[in-house]
N, C-alpha and C positions, 0 to 999 in steps of 0.2 A: 511288671515285667515278670516272665516266668524265672523261677529261682530255683526249683527243686526238680529232681529226677531221681528215679529207683533203677539202678543197673542191676539186672537180674538175668539169669540163664538157667533153663532146666538141666543144662549140661554141666554148669560149674557152681550152681548154689551149693554153699557149704564149704566152698575151698577159698583159699585167699589168692587175691590177685593185685598186681601192681597196675595203678590206673593213671594214664597221662590224659590230660584235657587240653586240647587246641581250640580256643574260642573262634568262631567263624569271621569275627570282625576284628581280630588282631593277629599279627604273626609272631605269637608266642606259644609256649607249650607249658602247662602247669602240671606238676606232680602232685597228684592226689595221695600218693603213698600206697601202702600195702593194705588193702581192706578185705573183710570178709563179704563174699556174695551171698545174699543180695545186699546192696549198697546203697544207702539213701545219701544222695549228694546235694546239699544246699549251697548253691553258688553265692548267695548272699552273704555268707560268711567269710568269701575270700577278701583279701585287701587290696586293690579295692573292690567292692562286691561287683559280681558280673552277672551274666545271663547264662543259661544252660546251653546255648545253640553252639554247635561245633562238632569236634570229631573226638571220641573216647577211644583211646587204645587200651585194651584190657589184656594185661600179661598174666596169664594162668601158668603157674610154675610145672614145670616137666610134664608137657602134654603130648609132645609130637616132636619127630626128628631128632630125638636125643636132647633137644634144647627147650627152652621155655618158648611157649607160642602165643603169639598175639591174637586177641580178636578186636574187631572194630565195630563201633557203635556211632553212627552218624545221626545227629539231631538237627535237621534243616530248620531253618527259620521260615516259618509259615506267615505270609504276608496277611494280616487280618483283613477281611473284607468290610469295608466301613459299613455298618449298619445305619442307613439313612432313615432315621425316624421320621417319617413324614407327618408333621404336625400341621394339619392344614388350618392353622389359626386364622380364623377370619377377624384378625385384629382390626382392620379398619372398619371399626363400628361407623357405619355410614354417616358421613359428614352431614347428610340431611337432617340430623336431629337439630341442627340449628335452623330448622324452619322458622323463618322470620314470623313470629306471632305478631301481627300487626299492632304496633304501639298500643298496649294496654290501657293507655290514657283515654281510649275511646269507651270503656267500660261504663263510665257514668251514663252513657246515652243508650245503653242497651235495653231496648224496650220491644218484646217479641212482637206485638201486634200495634201498628200506629193507630192509635185513637187521638188524634189531635182534634178533639171537638172544638176547642177555643180557637182553633187556627182560623176560623171563619173571618174573623177580623182582619187576617192578613191577606185573604182573597179579594178584599174589598178594593175599590178603585185605586189605593195607594199603590198597589203593585203594578200599576201602568208604567210606571218609571222603573225599568230594568236595572237601574243603577243600584239599589240596595241589595239585589241578588248578586251582582258580582262582587260586592265589597264585604259579602258574607264571610266572617272570620271564625265562625263557631266550628270548633273541632268535631263536631257530630255531623256536619254537612248543611245543606243549603235547604230552605224551606220547600215545602210541597203542599198542595192543596189537601185539605182534609177530605176524608171520605163522606162523612155525615154532614153536609152543611144545615145550619138553622135557617130555614126561611125567614123567621121572625127576625133575624139579624140582618140579612142581605138587603131588605129594602131601604136600609139606612145608607145610601150612596151619597151623602151631602157633600159638596165640594170642600166642606170647611175641614173633611179629614184629610184632605192633602197635606196639611201642615203636620198631622199626626202620623204621616207615612214612614219617617225614620224610625218613629217608636214602635209601631206596629210589628215590623219584621223581626225585631229583637226577640220577642217571646216566641214567635213563629219558629224561629231557627232551633229553639231548645227542644221543641216537639218533633217537627217534621224530619230533621237529619236522621232520626233513628232507622230508617230504611237504609241510608248509606252505610252506617256503622254496623249493622246486624251482620253482614256477611264476614267483616273482618274480625269480629269477635267470636264467631262461630267456631273457628279452629281451636281456639284456646279452650272452648268449652266441650270440645270432643266431638261436636256435630260434624258430619260429612259436608263439606262446602258446596258440594253440588246441589242439594234441595234449596239451600238458601239462596243460591242464585235463582232458582226456579220461583221463589216465593217474590223476589224483587219485581220482575217484569209483570208478575200478575197484579201487584198493587199499582203499577203505572197505568194500566187500562182503567182500573177503577177510579182513577183520578179524573178521568175524562167526564163522568157524569158531574163533577163539582162545578165546573163552568157551566154547564147546562142549568144548574139551578140558579146560579148568578148570572143568567144570560141577560138579564136586564140591563147589565152593564158590559160594554164590549171589552173593557180592558182585561178581566180575567184570563182572556185567551192567551195574551203574551205571557202571562204569569206562569202558564203551565209549561211553555216551551223551556225555560230554563230549568224546570224541574226534571225534564228529560234528559237534558245534557249531564245531570248528576249522575243518572242510571249507569251509563257506560263507564264511568270511573270505577264503579263496583267490580265489573267483569275483570279489568287487569288485575286487581288486587288479589282476586281468586286465582287466575290462571298461573301465576308464579308457583302457587302451591301445589299444582299437578306437575311441574317441571322438577320438583323433587324426587319424585318416584324414579325415573329413570337413572338419577344419580346414584341411587342405592344399588341398582343392578349392575352398573359398570364398575364400581368399586370393589365388588365382590368377586366378580368374575377373573380379574387378573391375578388375584391372590391365588386362587387353585391351579392356575396353569403352571407356575414354576415349581409346585410339589412334585410334578411328575418327572422333572428332569434328572434329579439323581439316582433314578432308578437302575441304570447300568452300572457295573461295578467292573474295573479293569484288574483287580487283583487276582492272580492265579490261583485255580483250585487244583485239587489233587484226585486221583483215582488209585487204584490198586496199587501195592508194592510190586516190586520186580526183585529177584532173587538171584544171587550170584553163588554159584557152587564152585568150590576149589578143590579139585581132586589131585592130590601129591603124588608124585611118581613112587615115593617110599610107601605109599599104602596101596600100590596096585595089587599085591598079592591078596590082601585081606578083603578088597572090594571085588576082585576077580572071583575069588572063591565063594563069596555070598552070592553073586550073581550066578554062578555055576549051580550052586545049591537050589536056587530058586527056579532053576529050570529054564534060564534065558540063554541066547546065544550072544548077547551083549554083555561083556565083562568089564566095562568101564573103558573109558578113553585112554587113560594110561596103559591100557592092555591093547592098544591098537584095535580098538573096535569101536562099531557104532550102532545106535539102536536099529532094529529090523526095519526095513524099508516096506512096511506093510501095516495099514492103519491099525487093525486089530492087535498085531503083535507089539507094535510100537507104544500102544497104550499100555500093555503088560509090561514091557521092559522099562519104561519111565517110572511106572508106579513102584516097581521093585526098586529101581535105582534111587528114587528120592526118599524111600521108605529106610534106606541102609542107616543103621544106628550110629555109624561114625559122624554123621553131620551134626547130631545132637549129643552125643555120648562122650565127645572130646578127643577121639582118634583122628579125627579130619579136622581141619580149620573151620570155624563156625560160619554159618551161612551169612553173608552180608546182603542186607536189604536197601533199597532206595525207592523214592516215591516218582510218579510220573505227573507232570502238569497237563491240565485239559485245555489251557489257553497259552498262546505265545506272547512274548514281551518282557523285557526286562533281562537281567543277568542273574545266575545262580550264584551260590555262596563261592564258587571258584572263579567267578568272572566271566563264565560263558553263557551264550544267548539261550533263553528259555524258548524251546520249541515244543508246541503241543503234541502230547503223546509220545515224546522222545524223553527217556528217563534222564534225570538230573546227573551231572557229573559226579562220579562215585570214586573215592579214594580207597586203594589197599594200601595201609602203611608199610613202610620199609620193614623188611624181615617179618612181616605177618605170616609168611609161610618160610619156613627155612630151607626149602628146597624147590626144585623145578616143580611145576604142577600145571594142569589142565584148567582153564577157566572158562565156566559155562554159564550163560544166562538163562534162566526159565523165567518167562513172562506171561502173565495171563493175557488172553487174546483181548479182553476187554481194555487192558493198559494200552494197546495200541490201535484203540477204536476200530477193532475189527481187521485191521491191516497187519502187515508183517514187518518186523524190525530187520530190515534187509542189510542195514549198516550200522555199525557201532564205531564211535570213535575210541582211539587207543593211544596211551602214551606210557611206556615203561621205564622212562628215564626222569621221572620226578617233576615233569612240567604240565601242569594241569591246563594250561591255555595253548598247547601245541599238540592237539589231538590228530591222529591220521585216521581218515575213513578206512574200515575194513570190511569187506564183504563177507556175509554170513553164508554157512553151507546150505544151499537150497534143498538138498535131499534129505536134510534134517529138519530145517523149519516148515517144511511142506506139511508135516504131519502134527497132529495134536494129540495130547493126552488129557484124559478126565481124572485129575488126582483125587483119590478117596482117603488118603491117610491123613496124619496129623503133623508131619515135619513142617509143612507150609500150609496156607489156608486151601481149602477145597475148591478147586475151580478148574476151568479149561485152560491148558498152558501149551505154549510152543517152545521148542528148545533152540538156542542160538549159540553157535560156536564155530571155529573154523575147521574142525576135524573133517578130512585127513589133513589139511594144511596146518602146519604146526605155528601158525601165527599166534594162536591163543595159548601155546604151551611156553610159559613164561617163568622167569626167574625173578624173584622179588628182592633184588639187590638195592634197587631204589623203589620210591613210591610209584605205584600203578595207578593210572586214571582211566577210567571208561565213561562213555556217554553216549546216549541214544543219539543217533546220527540222521537216520532217514528211515521213513515207513512207507510201505507201497502196498 
């Protein structure tokens, strides 16, 4: 939290001032004592430690009206805009990494090209009985007829081999099933499963010539049929491998979508400051003489005059008025500044509604000015979003939440002036007060509160 602030003023640096601090979140006043300006204040040294936000009443001795004069410094609490660090962490490393690498127990049967030359004995008449094919328990698959049958072996179709039928399929199974195992092993080896599938059907038609060689015995024909039934079982084992790919796409897409949500921020932002000039009636002679010497027909509001109602002369009058050394030299009360929100919503430090481009509630402490004075707001045109501050809320009896709307004088705020001096920042301004109506000619026996009320 913010804990330090330097209280400084070109008008009072080098002088002693008594400083009172009222935190914005507690109804107490803390006497910081008599300090030499500029003064570095560390609020963490208070007991208990506090923040620097609130109102500072700075009493510089023997400055004005024959008494000590107060200067006010308001430090508003700025609501920090939450910086949403959008970390598009694609944490869900796609679950498809658990692609079922089909039981590596089949690896023992991984033979790239089926060369089951000894399987010729399996294609002999014993294969007539399809029973051994169904009861095949070899994990590598069921027997297939070999590609290259030996003609010398096929002529031995003696019926005596029927008794050896159960024995013959056993060695055949260990060689032939290599075709069914090949696609399942391919994913673990890094090969693309698609070409593996293509290879399997090409071997099936090559099996067709096998019964042609052994055509002397009709039984080989049914032995080929069960071999074909094994081939489709390969296809479903590869198909689920392809279904893994869309799973990756879906899991990543929703992760990026929520990261865009926190973009809008609702915390209020601020534009240029606005400035409250206080012209005491006891200083009417000094400011009147100054304006007269400058060649102006506007001698200050305390001398019952207002700026010339001509754009060119209005610009000259107001530049001369703001350049008066009393605003910064200590003969007049110090200029009070305030901020302007650019968004609506929430409450300011005095509990009043925040309305965009209407300046925050501003307090003039009790006896800040020891006599009657004219209060005039000078506001940059950008602070009202190019519109005019036609109404300002006012309470001069110490109640910040009971503000009465007061209409500003149109013959004054109609004109603008381009300030080129150094009293306030150089900008284009409008002037807001009630002259000739005396509503803004106020005594400071109580705290005075102002707030922007309406722009048009």
